[in-house]
PANUKE-696300 format. One line per field, with one value per residue: residue number from 1; x, y, z of N, C-alpha, C in turn. Coordinates in Angstrom, 1 decimal. Layout:
N
nr: [NUM,...]
n.u: [X,...]
n.v: [Y,...]
n.w: [Z,...]
ca.u: [X,...]
ca.v: [Y,...]
ca.w: [Z,...]
c.u: [X,...]
c.v: [Y,...]
c.w: [Z,...]
This chain:
310
nr: [1,2,3,4,5,6,7,8,9,10,11,12,13,14,15,16,17,18,19,20,21,22,23,24,25,26,27,28,29,30,31,32,33,34,35,36,37,38,39,40,41,42,43,44,45,46,47,48,49,50,51,52,53,54,55,56,57,58,59,60,61,62,63,64,65,66,67,68,69,70,71,72,73,74,75,76,77,78,79,80,81,82,83,84,85,86,87,88,89,90,91,92,93,94,95,96,97,98,99,100,101,102,103,104,105,106,107,108,109,110,111,112,113,114,115,116,117,118,119,120,121,122,123,124,125,126,127,128,129,130,131,132,133,134,135,136,137,138,139,140,141,142,143,144,145,146,147,148,149,150,151,152,153,154,155,156,157,158,159,160,161,162,163,164,165,166,167,168,169,170,171,172,173,174,175,176,177,178,179,180,181,182,183,184,185,186,187,188,189,190,191,192,193,194,195,196,197,198,199,200,201,202,203,204,205,206,207,208,209,210,211,212,213,214,215,216,217,218,219,220,221,222,223,224,225,226,227,228,229,230,231,232,233,234,235,236,237,238,239,240,241,242,243,244,245,246,247,248,249,250,251,252,253,254,255,256,257,258,259,260,261,262,263,264,265,266,267,268,269,270,271,272,273,274,275,276,277,278,279,280,281,282,283,284,285,286,287,288,289,290,291,292,293,294,295,296,297,298,299,300,301,302,303,304,305,306,307,308,309,310]
n.u: [106.3,104.8,103.3,101.9,100.2,98.7,97.4,95.8,94.2,92.9,91.4,89.8,88.2,86.8,85.3,83.7,82.3,81.0,79.3,77.7,76.4,74.9,73.3,71.8,70.6,68.8,66.9,64.1,62.9,60.3,58.7,56.6,53.9,51.8,48.9,49.2,47.4,46.9,49.2,49.5,48.1,49.3,51.9,51.3,50.5,52.9,54.6,53.3,53.3,56.0,56.5,55.5,56.7,59.7,61.7,61.0,61.4,59.5,59.1,58.1,57.7,58.3,58.6,58.7,61.3,62.3,62.1,61.6,60.3,57.8,57.0,54.3,51.5,49.3,45.9,43.4,41.0,39.0,41.0,42.8,42.7,45.3,46.7,45.3,46.1,48.8,48.9,47.1,46.0,44.3,44.2,42.0,41.8,40.6,38.5,37.5,35.8,34.3,33.6,31.6,32.9,33.2,34.3,34.1,33.0,31.2,28.5,26.4,26.0,24.1,21.8,21.4,20.8,18.2,17.5,19.3,21.5,20.4,21.1,20.8,21.1,23.6,25.0,24.5,25.7,28.5,29.2,29.5,26.4,24.9,22.3,20.7,18.5,17.6,17.0,19.6,22.2,23.2,25.2,24.0,23.3,24.7,22.7,23.5,25.8,29.2,32.6,34.1,36.6,38.9,41.0,43.5,42.4,43.3,43.8,43.0,41.0,39.5,38.5,37.0,35.1,33.8,32.9,31.2,28.9,28.2,29.7,32.6,35.9,36.7,34.4,34.0,33.4,34.8,38.0,41.2,43.4,46.7,48.8,48.8,45.8,45.3,45.8,43.5,42.0,43.4,42.9,40.1,39.9,41.0,39.1,36.0,33.6,34.3,34.3,34.7,35.6,36.6,38.6,38.0,40.3,41.7,40.0,39.3,40.8,42.9,43.6,42.2,39.7,37.9,36.4,38.6,39.9,38.4,37.0,33.8,31.4,29.5,26.0,23.8,20.9,19.7,18.7,17.1,18.7,21.1,22.1,24.1,26.5,27.3,27.9,30.3,32.3,34.7,34.4,31.8,31.0,32.3,31.0,28.3,28.8,29.8,27.6,25.5,24.5,25.0,23.5,24.6,27.3,30.3,31.9,34.7,37.0,40.2,43.1,45.7,47.8,49.1,52.3,53.1,55.7,56.7,55.3,55.4,56.1,56.7,55.4,52.7,52.3,52.4,50.2,48.2,48.2,47.5,44.8,43.7,44.8,45.6,43.5,42.2,43.5,42.5,40.2,41.3,42.9,41.0,39.8,37.6,36.5,36.5,33.3,32.0,31.7,33.2,35.7,36.2,36.3,38.6,40.5,40.5,41.5,44.2,44.9,45.0,47.1,49.1,49.3,50.1,52.8,54.0]
n.v: [41.7,44.0,43.3,41.2,42.3,44.1,42.3,40.9,43.2,43.7,41.4,41.4,43.7,42.8,40.6,42.0,43.6,41.7,40.7,42.8,43.2,40.9,41.2,43.4,42.4,40.7,42.4,44.2,47.5,49.8,52.9,55.2,57.8,60.4,62.4,64.4,63.6,60.9,59.6,58.3,55.9,54.8,54.5,52.5,50.4,49.8,49.0,46.8,45.2,44.7,42.8,40.4,40.3,40.7,41.1,43.0,46.4,49.0,52.3,55.3,58.4,61.4,64.1,65.2,66.1,68.3,66.9,64.4,61.0,58.7,55.2,54.5,56.6,58.2,59.0,61.2,61.9,62.7,62.1,64.5,65.6,65.7,64.0,61.6,61.1,60.6,58.6,56.1,54.0,53.5,52.1,51.5,51.7,52.2,54.4,57.7,60.0,63.2,65.3,67.9,70.3,72.2,74.8,73.9,75.7,77.0,79.1,78.6,75.8,75.3,76.4,74.6,72.2,70.6,70.3,69.4,70.6,70.7,69.4,71.5,73.6,73.3,73.7,76.4,77.5,76.9,77.8,80.3,81.7,82.7,84.8,84.7,85.3,87.7,91.2,92.6,90.5,89.0,88.0,85.7,86.2,84.3,82.3,81.8,83.1,82.7,81.7,80.4,77.9,76.7,74.6,75.6,76.4,74.4,72.2,68.8,68.2,70.5,70.5,68.0,68.5,70.8,69.7,67.7,69.1,70.4,72.6,74.8,74.8,77.3,78.7,78.3,79.8,82.2,81.8,80.9,78.2,77.4,74.6,71.5,69.5,69.3,71.7,73.1,72.5,73.6,76.3,76.6,76.1,78.3,80.1,80.9,80.8,79.5,77.3,74.2,71.5,68.1,65.1,61.7,60.6,62.8,64.2,62.6,61.1,58.5,56.5,56.6,56.7,58.7,62.0,64.7,67.1,70.3,70.7,70.2,68.2,69.3,69.7,67.7,67.2,64.2,60.8,58.4,56.0,56.9,58.6,57.9,58.5,61.0,60.6,61.0,59.0,57.4,54.8,54.3,56.2,55.2,52.7,53.6,55.2,53.4,51.7,53.3,56.0,59.2,62.3,64.7,64.3,64.1,61.4,59.9,58.0,56.6,56.1,54.2,55.5,54.2,54.5,53.9,53.2,52.1,49.8,46.7,43.4,43.4,45.9,45.3,43.1,44.2,45.9,44.0,42.8,45.0,45.2,43.0,41.6,44.1,45.7,45.4,47.4,49.8,51.0,51.4,53.7,55.6,55.4,54.2,51.1,49.7,49.1,45.8,45.0,46.9,46.3,43.7,44.1,45.7,43.9,41.9,43.4,43.7,41.0,40.3,41.9,40.7,38.2,38.9,39.4,36.9]
n.w: [-15.6,-15.7,-18.0,-17.2,-15.2,-16.8,-18.4,-16.5,-15.6,-18.0,-18.4,-16.1,-16.7,-19.0,-18.0,-16.2,-18.0,-19.5,-17.5,-17.0,-19.4,-19.5,-17.4,-18.1,-20.4,-19.2,-18.1,-18.8,-19.7,-19.1,-19.5,-18.1,-18.0,-16.8,-15.9,-12.8,-10.8,-11.2,-10.5,-7.9,-8.3,-10.5,-9.4,-7.5,-9.1,-10.4,-8.3,-7.4,-9.6,-10.0,-8.1,-9.3,-11.7,-11.8,-13.7,-15.5,-15.5,-14.6,-14.9,-13.4,-14.8,-13.4,-14.1,-17.3,-19.7,-22.2,-25.4,-24.4,-24.5,-23.6,-23.1,-22.4,-22.0,-19.9,-20.6,-19.6,-20.4,-23.3,-26.0,-27.9,-31.3,-32.3,-30.8,-31.3,-33.9,-33.8,-31.9,-32.2,-30.6,-27.7,-24.5,-22.1,-18.6,-16.2,-14.3,-13.3,-11.0,-10.8,-8.2,-6.8,-4.5,-1.5,0.8,4.3,5.9,4.5,4.1,2.4,2.5,4.6,3.5,1.4,2.6,2.9,0.3,-2.5,-5.1,-8.5,-11.8,-13.6,-12.0,-11.0,-13.3,-13.9,-11.8,-12.1,-14.6,-17.1,-18.3,-21.1,-22.1,-25.0,-26.0,-25.0,-25.5,-25.7,-25.7,-22.8,-19.9,-17.6,-14.0,-11.4,-9.2,-6.6,-4.2,-4.8,-5.2,-7.8,-8.4,-10.7,-12.8,-15.3,-18.7,-20.6,-19.1,-18.3,-16.4,-16.4,-19.0,-19.1,-17.1,-18.1,-20.8,-20.0,-19.0,-21.3,-22.2,-23.1,-21.6,-21.3,-20.5,-17.9,-14.7,-12.6,-10.8,-12.1,-11.4,-11.2,-12.0,-10.2,-9.5,-6.9,-5.7,-6.0,-3.9,-1.8,-2.4,-2.0,0.7,1.8,1.3,2.3,0.7,-1.5,-4.2,-6.0,-8.3,-7.8,-7.9,-6.5,-5.2,-4.3,-2.9,-0.7,2.2,1.6,3.3,5.8,4.6,4.8,4.2,3.5,6.0,6.4,4.2,2.3,0.8,-1.9,-1.6,-3.5,-5.6,-5.3,-6.3,-4.1,-4.1,-4.6,-2.8,-0.9,-1.9,-1.0,1.6,2.9,3.0,1.0,0.0,0.0,-1.9,-4.2,-4.5,-5.3,-7.5,-9.4,-9.7,-10.6,-12.9,-12.3,-12.8,-12.1,-11.7,-13.1,-14.8,-15.9,-18.1,-17.8,-19.6,-21.2,-23.7,-26.5,-28.0,-31.3,-32.1,-29.7,-29.1,-27.8,-26.5,-23.6,-22.9,-23.5,-21.9,-19.3,-19.4,-19.7,-17.2,-15.7,-16.4,-15.2,-12.5,-11.6,-11.3,-8.9,-7.1,-7.8,-6.4,-3.9,-4.3,-4.9,-7.4,-10.0,-11.2,-14.5,-16.3,-16.8,-19.5,-21.0,-19.9,-20.8,-23.5,-23.6,-22.6,-24.7,-26.7,-25.9,-25.8,-28.5,-29.3,-27.9,-29.1,-31.6,-31.1,-30.8]
ca.u: [105.5,103.8,102.5,100.9,99.2,97.9,96.5,94.8,93.2,92.0,90.5,88.8,87.2,86.0,84.4,82.8,81.5,80.1,78.4,76.7,75.6,74.1,72.3,70.9,69.8,67.7,65.9,63.4,62.4,59.0,58.5,55.1,53.7,50.4,48.6,49.7,46.5,47.0,50.5,49.5,47.6,50.4,52.9,50.8,50.6,54.3,55.2,52.8,53.8,57.4,56.5,55.2,57.5,60.7,62.6,60.7,61.5,58.5,59.5,57.1,58.5,57.5,58.6,59.4,62.1,62.4,61.4,61.6,59.2,57.6,56.3,53.0,51.1,47.9,45.0,42.4,39.8,39.0,42.3,42.8,42.9,46.7,47.2,44.8,46.7,50.0,48.8,45.7,45.5,44.1,43.7,41.4,42.2,39.9,37.6,37.6,34.7,34.6,32.6,31.6,33.2,33.4,34.7,33.3,32.2,30.5,27.1,25.6,25.7,22.9,20.8,21.1,20.7,17.1,17.4,20.5,21.4,20.0,22.1,20.7,21.6,25.1,25.4,24.4,26.7,29.9,29.5,28.9,25.4,24.5,20.9,20.8,17.0,17.4,17.3,21.0,22.7,24.0,25.4,23.0,24.0,24.4,21.8,24.2,27.1,30.3,33.8,34.5,38.0,39.2,42.3,43.6,41.5,43.8,43.8,42.1,39.9,38.6,37.8,36.2,34.0,33.1,32.4,30.1,27.8,27.8,30.5,34.0,36.5,36.7,33.2,33.9,33.4,35.8,39.5,42.0,44.4,47.8,49.5,48.0,44.3,45.3,45.8,42.1,41.5,44.1,42.2,38.7,40.2,41.2,38.0,34.8,32.5,35.0,33.7,35.4,35.3,37.9,38.5,37.9,41.6,42.2,39.0,39.3,42.0,42.8,43.9,41.0,38.6,37.0,36.6,39.6,39.5,38.2,36.1,32.5,30.8,28.4,24.8,23.2,19.6,19.9,17.7,17.4,19.7,22.4,22.5,25.2,27.6,27.6,28.1,31.7,33.2,35.1,34.1,30.4,30.9,32.6,29.9,27.3,29.2,29.9,26.3,24.5,25.0,24.4,23.7,25.4,28.6,31.1,32.7,35.6,37.8,41.6,43.6,47.0,48.0,50.3,53.0,53.3,57.0,57.0,54.5,56.2,55.5,56.7,54.3,51.4,52.1,52.0,48.7,47.2,48.2,46.6,43.4,43.3,45.1,45.8,42.1,41.9,44.1,41.8,39.4,42.1,43.3,39.9,39.5,36.6,36.9,35.7,32.3,32.4,31.8,34.3,36.9,36.3,36.8,40.0,41.2,40.5,42.5,45.4,45.2,45.3,48.4,50.1,49.4,50.9,54.2,54.4]
ca.v: [41.9,45.0,42.7,40.4,43.1,44.6,41.1,40.7,44.2,43.5,40.2,41.9,44.5,41.9,39.9,43.0,44.1,40.6,40.6,43.9,42.9,39.8,41.8,44.3,41.6,40.1,43.3,45.2,48.8,50.5,54.2,55.6,59.1,60.7,63.6,64.2,62.9,59.5,59.0,57.3,54.7,54.3,54.0,51.3,49.3,49.6,48.4,45.4,44.4,44.3,41.5,39.2,40.2,41.7,41.3,44.2,47.6,49.9,53.6,56.5,59.6,62.4,65.2,65.1,67.2,68.5,66.0,63.0,60.3,57.5,54.1,54.6,57.8,58.2,60.1,61.2,62.5,62.4,62.5,65.6,65.0,65.5,62.8,60.5,60.9,60.0,57.3,55.7,53.0,53.8,51.0,52.0,50.8,52.6,55.5,58.6,60.9,64.5,65.7,69.3,70.4,73.6,75.0,73.3,76.7,77.9,79.4,77.9,74.4,75.3,76.8,73.4,71.0,69.9,70.0,69.7,71.3,70.0,69.5,72.8,74.6,73.2,74.2,77.8,77.8,76.8,78.2,81.6,81.5,84.0,84.8,85.3,85.8,89.0,92.3,92.6,89.2,89.3,86.9,85.6,86.2,83.2,82.4,81.7,83.8,81.7,81.9,79.1,77.7,75.6,74.6,76.4,75.9,73.3,71.0,67.8,68.3,71.5,70.0,66.9,69.0,71.6,69.0,67.0,70.0,71.0,73.8,74.7,75.2,78.8,79.3,78.1,81.0,82.3,82.0,79.8,77.8,76.7,73.5,70.2,69.7,69.3,73.1,73.5,72.3,74.6,77.6,76.7,76.0,79.7,81.0,80.3,80.7,78.8,75.9,73.5,70.1,67.3,63.6,61.1,60.4,64.1,64.7,61.7,60.5,57.1,55.7,56.7,56.7,59.9,63.3,65.5,68.2,71.7,70.7,69.5,67.8,70.2,68.8,67.5,66.6,62.8,59.8,57.7,55.0,57.4,59.6,57.5,59.1,62.1,60.2,61.3,57.8,57.1,53.5,54.5,56.9,54.3,51.7,54.2,55.6,52.1,51.1,54.3,57.1,60.4,63.4,65.9,63.9,63.6,60.1,59.8,57.0,56.9,55.0,54.4,55.7,53.5,54.9,52.8,52.8,51.5,48.7,45.5,42.4,43.9,46.9,44.6,42.2,45.1,46.4,42.9,42.6,46.1,44.8,41.8,41.8,45.5,46.4,45.4,48.4,51.0,51.5,51.9,55.1,56.4,55.3,53.3,50.0,49.7,48.1,44.5,45.0,47.6,45.6,42.6,44.8,46.2,42.7,41.3,44.2,43.4,39.6,40.4,42.4,39.7,37.2,39.4,39.4,35.5]
ca.w: [-14.5,-16.2,-18.9,-16.5,-14.6,-17.8,-18.8,-15.5,-15.7,-19.1,-18.1,-15.2,-17.4,-19.9,-17.2,-15.7,-19.1,-19.8,-16.4,-17.1,-20.5,-19.2,-16.4,-18.9,-21.2,-18.6,-17.6,-19.8,-19.1,-19.6,-19.0,-18.1,-17.5,-16.8,-15.0,-11.4,-10.0,-11.5,-10.1,-6.9,-8.8,-11.3,-8.5,-6.8,-10.1,-10.7,-7.2,-7.3,-10.8,-9.7,-7.3,-10.1,-12.8,-11.5,-14.8,-16.2,-14.7,-14.9,-14.3,-13.5,-15.1,-12.6,-15.0,-18.7,-20.1,-23.6,-26.2,-23.9,-24.8,-22.8,-23.7,-22.1,-21.5,-19.5,-21.1,-18.6,-21.0,-24.7,-26.7,-28.8,-32.6,-32.7,-30.1,-31.9,-35.1,-33.5,-31.0,-32.4,-29.7,-26.3,-23.7,-20.9,-17.5,-15.1,-14.4,-12.1,-10.8,-10.3,-7.2,-6.4,-3.2,-1.0,2.2,5.2,6.6,3.4,4.6,1.4,2.9,5.4,2.5,0.6,3.5,2.6,-1.1,-3.1,-6.5,-9.7,-12.8,-14.2,-11.0,-11.0,-14.7,-13.8,-10.7,-12.5,-16.0,-17.6,-19.2,-21.9,-22.6,-26.3,-26.3,-24.6,-26.6,-25.8,-25.0,-21.5,-19.0,-16.5,-12.8,-10.7,-8.1,-5.2,-4.1,-4.7,-5.9,-8.6,-8.7,-11.7,-13.5,-16.6,-19.6,-21.3,-18.2,-18.6,-15.5,-16.9,-20.3,-18.8,-16.4,-19.1,-21.7,-19.4,-18.9,-22.6,-22.4,-23.3,-20.4,-21.2,-20.0,-16.4,-14.1,-11.5,-10.9,-12.5,-10.4,-12.0,-11.3,-9.9,-9.1,-5.4,-5.4,-6.0,-2.5,-1.0,-2.7,-1.3,2.2,2.2,0.8,2.8,-0.3,-2.6,-4.7,-7.1,-8.5,-7.8,-8.0,-5.2,-4.6,-3.7,-1.9,0.5,2.8,1.2,4.5,6.7,3.7,5.1,3.5,4.1,6.9,6.0,2.9,2.4,-0.5,-2.2,-1.6,-4.7,-5.7,-5.8,-6.0,-2.8,-4.1,-4.9,-1.8,-0.2,-2.6,-0.3,3.0,3.4,2.8,-0.4,-0.5,-0.3,-3.2,-5.3,-4.9,-5.8,-8.8,-10.2,-10.0,-11.0,-13.6,-11.6,-13.8,-11.6,-11.4,-14.3,-14.6,-17.1,-18.3,-18.0,-20.4,-21.7,-25.1,-26.9,-29.1,-32.2,-32.1,-28.5,-28.9,-27.7,-25.6,-22.3,-22.6,-23.6,-20.6,-18.1,-19.4,-19.5,-15.7,-15.1,-16.6,-14.5,-11.2,-11.3,-11.1,-7.4,-6.4,-8.2,-5.4,-2.7,-4.5,-5.3,-8.9,-10.3,-12.2,-15.8,-16.3,-17.3,-21.0,-21.5,-19.4,-21.6,-24.8,-23.5,-22.5,-26.0,-27.6,-25.5,-26.2,-29.9,-29.4,-27.4,-30.0,-32.7,-30.7,-30.7]
c.u: [104.4,102.8,101.5,99.8,98.2,96.9,95.4,93.8,92.3,91.0,89.4,87.7,86.3,84.9,83.4,81.7,80.5,79.0,77.2,75.8,74.5,72.9,71.4,70.0,68.6,66.6,65.4,62.9,61.2,58.8,57.0,55.0,52.2,50.1,49.0,48.7,46.4,48.3,50.4,49.0,48.7,51.6,52.6,51.0,52.0,54.9,54.6,53.2,55.2,57.5,56.2,56.1,58.7,61.8,62.3,60.7,60.5,58.9,58.5,57.9,57.7,57.4,59.4,60.2,62.3,61.5,61.3,60.3,59.1,56.9,54.8,52.6,49.6,47.2,43.9,41.1,39.7,40.3,42.0,43.1,44.4,47.1,46.6,45.6,48.1,50.0,47.3,45.2,45.4,43.5,43.2,41.5,41.5,39.1,37.8,36.3,35.1,33.4,32.7,31.8,33.4,34.0,33.7,32.5,31.5,29.0,26.0,25.2,24.4,21.7,20.3,20.9,19.5,17.1,18.7,20.4,21.0,21.1,22.0,21.2,23.1,25.7,25.6,25.5,28.2,30.1,28.7,27.7,24.9,23.1,20.8,19.4,16.8,17.7,18.8,21.5,23.5,24.1,24.5,23.8,23.7,23.5,22.4,25.5,28.2,31.4,34.2,35.9,38.1,40.6,42.3,42.8,42.0,44.0,42.7,40.9,39.0,37.9,36.9,34.9,33.2,32.3,31.2,28.8,27.6,28.6,31.8,34.7,36.6,35.5,33.1,34.2,34.6,37.2,40.2,43.2,45.5,48.3,48.5,46.7,44.3,45.3,44.5,41.5,42.1,43.4,40.8,38.9,40.5,40.1,36.6,33.6,33.2,34.4,34.5,34.9,36.7,37.7,38.6,39.2,42.2,41.2,38.9,40.6,42.0,43.2,42.7,39.7,37.6,37.3,37.7,39.1,39.3,37.3,34.8,32.0,29.6,27.0,24.2,21.9,19.7,18.8,18.1,18.5,21.2,22.9,23.7,26.5,28.1,27.9,29.4,32.6,33.4,34.5,32.6,30.2,31.2,31.6,28.7,27.6,29.4,28.6,25.3,25.2,24.2,24.6,24.4,26.9,29.3,31.9,33.4,36.5,39.3,42.1,45.0,47.1,49.2,51.1,53.4,54.7,57.6,56.1,55.4,55.6,55.5,55.6,53.0,51.2,51.7,50.5,47.8,47.1,47.2,45.1,42.8,43.6,45.2,44.6,41.8,42.5,43.4,41.1,40.1,42.6,42.3,39.5,38.4,37.1,36.0,34.4,32.7,32.6,33.0,35.7,37.2,36.8,38.2,40.9,41.4,41.5,43.9,45.9,45.6,46.8,49.4,50.3,50.3,52.5,54.8,55.0]
c.v: [42.9,44.3,41.9,41.1,43.7,43.5,40.9,41.8,44.1,42.5,40.6,42.7,43.8,41.2,40.8,43.4,42.9,40.5,41.6,43.7,41.9,40.3,42.6,43.5,40.9,41.1,44.2,46.4,49.3,51.7,54.5,57.1,59.4,62.0,63.3,63.4,61.4,58.8,58.0,56.0,54.1,53.7,52.7,50.1,48.9,48.7,46.9,44.5,43.9,43.0,40.2,39.1,41.2,41.9,42.5,45.3,48.6,51.2,54.6,57.7,60.7,63.7,64.9,66.2,67.2,67.6,64.5,62.3,59.1,56.3,54.1,56.0,57.8,59.3,60.0,61.9,62.1,62.9,63.5,65.0,64.9,64.2,61.5,60.1,60.1,58.8,56.9,54.7,53.5,52.6,51.5,51.2,51.3,53.9,56.4,59.5,62.2,65.0,67.2,69.5,71.9,73.6,74.5,74.3,77.5,77.9,78.7,76.5,74.4,75.6,75.5,72.1,70.1,69.5,70.4,70.4,70.3,70.2,70.9,73.8,74.5,73.8,75.7,78.4,77.9,77.5,79.6,81.3,82.7,83.8,85.4,85.6,87.2,90.1,92.5,91.4,89.6,88.1,86.9,85.5,84.8,83.3,82.4,82.5,82.8,82.2,80.6,79.1,76.6,75.7,75.4,75.7,74.6,72.1,70.1,67.7,69.3,71.1,68.9,67.5,69.9,70.8,68.2,67.9,70.7,72.2,73.6,75.2,76.6,79.4,79.0,79.4,81.0,82.4,80.7,79.5,77.0,75.6,72.3,70.6,69.8,70.8,73.7,73.4,73.3,75.9,77.6,76.6,77.5,80.6,80.3,80.1,80.2,77.4,75.4,72.2,69.4,65.9,63.0,60.9,61.6,64.5,63.9,61.3,58.9,56.1,55.5,56.5,57.8,61.1,64.0,66.7,69.4,71.8,69.9,69.3,68.8,69.4,68.9,66.8,65.3,61.9,59.1,56.8,55.5,58.5,59.1,58.0,60.3,61.8,60.6,60.1,57.4,55.8,53.5,55.0,56.0,53.2,52.3,54.6,54.5,51.5,52.0,55.4,58.4,61.6,64.6,65.5,63.3,62.3,60.0,58.6,57.5,55.6,55.2,54.5,55.1,54.2,53.8,52.2,52.1,50.2,47.4,44.6,43.0,44.9,46.2,43.8,43.0,45.5,45.3,42.6,43.8,45.8,43.7,42.0,43.2,46.3,46.4,46.6,49.8,51.7,52.1,53.3,56.0,56.5,54.2,52.3,50.2,48.8,46.7,44.3,45.7,47.1,44.4,43.1,45.2,45.0,42.0,42.1,43.9,41.9,39.5,40.9,41.4,38.7,37.6,39.4,38.0,35.1]
c.w: [-15.0,-17.2,-18.2,-15.7,-15.6,-18.3,-17.8,-15.5,-16.8,-19.0,-17.2,-15.8,-18.4,-19.1,-16.6,-16.7,-19.5,-18.8,-16.6,-18.2,-20.2,-18.3,-17.2,-19.8,-20.6,-17.9,-18.7,-19.1,-19.8,-18.9,-19.1,-17.6,-17.6,-15.9,-13.6,-10.6,-10.1,-11.0,-8.9,-7.3,-9.7,-10.5,-7.9,-7.8,-10.4,-9.6,-7.1,-8.4,-10.7,-8.9,-8.1,-11.2,-12.5,-12.7,-15.7,-15.3,-15.3,-14.2,-14.6,-13.8,-14.4,-13.5,-16.2,-19.1,-21.6,-24.5,-25.7,-24.1,-23.9,-23.6,-23.6,-21.5,-21.1,-20.1,-20.1,-19.1,-22.5,-25.4,-27.7,-30.2,-32.8,-32.0,-30.7,-33.1,-34.8,-32.6,-31.2,-31.4,-28.4,-25.6,-22.4,-19.8,-16.3,-15.2,-13.1,-12.1,-10.3,-9.4,-6.9,-4.9,-2.8,0.3,3.2,6.0,5.7,3.9,3.7,1.8,3.7,4.5,1.8,1.4,3.1,1.2,-1.9,-4.5,-7.5,-10.7,-13.5,-13.2,-10.9,-12.2,-14.4,-12.8,-11.3,-13.8,-16.3,-18.6,-19.8,-22.4,-23.8,-26.7,-25.9,-25.7,-26.8,-25.0,-23.9,-20.7,-17.8,-15.1,-12.1,-9.5,-6.8,-5.4,-3.9,-5.5,-6.5,-8.8,-9.7,-12.2,-14.7,-17.7,-20.3,-20.4,-18.4,-17.7,-16.0,-18.1,-20.0,-18.1,-17.3,-20.1,-21.3,-19.3,-20.2,-22.8,-22.9,-21.9,-20.2,-20.6,-18.5,-15.7,-13.2,-11.7,-11.3,-11.7,-11.3,-11.2,-11.0,-9.5,-7.7,-5.0,-5.4,-4.5,-1.6,-1.2,-1.9,0.3,2.7,1.9,1.3,1.7,-1.6,-3.0,-5.8,-7.3,-8.2,-7.7,-6.6,-4.4,-4.0,-2.6,-0.6,0.9,2.5,2.3,5.4,5.9,3.9,4.3,4.2,4.9,6.0,4.7,3.2,1.0,-0.8,-2.2,-3.0,-4.7,-6.2,-5.5,-4.8,-3.0,-4.4,-3.7,-1.0,-0.8,-1.8,1.2,3.6,3.5,1.4,-0.9,-0.8,-1.6,-4.3,-5.7,-5.6,-7.2,-9.8,-10.6,-10.8,-11.8,-13.0,-12.5,-13.4,-11.3,-12.6,-14.0,-15.9,-17.0,-18.3,-18.7,-20.8,-23.2,-25.5,-28.1,-30.0,-32.2,-30.8,-28.1,-28.9,-26.6,-24.1,-21.9,-22.5,-22.3,-19.5,-18.3,-19.3,-18.0,-15.1,-15.3,-15.9,-13.0,-10.8,-10.8,-9.6,-6.6,-6.8,-7.0,-4.2,-2.9,-5.0,-6.7,-9.0,-11.3,-13.5,-15.6,-17.1,-18.9,-21.6,-21.1,-20.4,-23.1,-24.7,-23.4,-23.9,-26.9,-27.2,-25.8,-27.6,-30.1,-29.0,-28.4,-31.2,-32.4,-30.6,-32.0]
């Protein structure tokens, strides 16, 4: 009797193990990670891709621990030399814009109603400018009274903003805010003269498509065809920014950095989908699409990779 029960138990375990092995064999996993502001877009891509390719499980790693590695990592600026050495391949999948924003009760808004800030004025407002031609080099005082808020110097947003205006992130004036870029908005909402930069996905309510309460876009000196970028509607801003290069608004690419040891067909297939069907979800989350030539270039790069796996 005991022998029969043992045999039945052993058979049941073998069947369970075989079923689990078959299930795992039919499901591939791809892990991804990126700056917090890209997570809404990444999550959308993941959920939509699951509908067309349920056999591949894409997982967004919210927080990495220790030496935990992921198959795909989003880069939201120019990769540093160390990253380029370890991860030579970057596949760009979209773009994001940084707009200057302030407290909706900032008295400066009334001053700038008729004429917005030029690139030179924005530069002097946000960055420490040193007059080296003076007898004793000294920092120029900003023209307008304001408290500038920015992320810490190593944050991608700070580096992109500073690099666009020809500075280093350490030259940004004002106060540093630790954590995610969303906290920059919390800071200026508590400070009537607070000013910062932020991406469209954080500045606008992606459901109503309107600017979030308590903040206002800083008026800029724009050409007639570009003024709609300040209309207070994210879709207007996206249309203008995709058609025009505005000198006072930094626009940067986002891309997936590929770890050579993790390059495989499942990863390339997901990226290929992002560059085709996935692009239609960029606007909804406040991101810009790539221009046609760059999109074609990235698609060809992925096609070559897919061919190498066959």
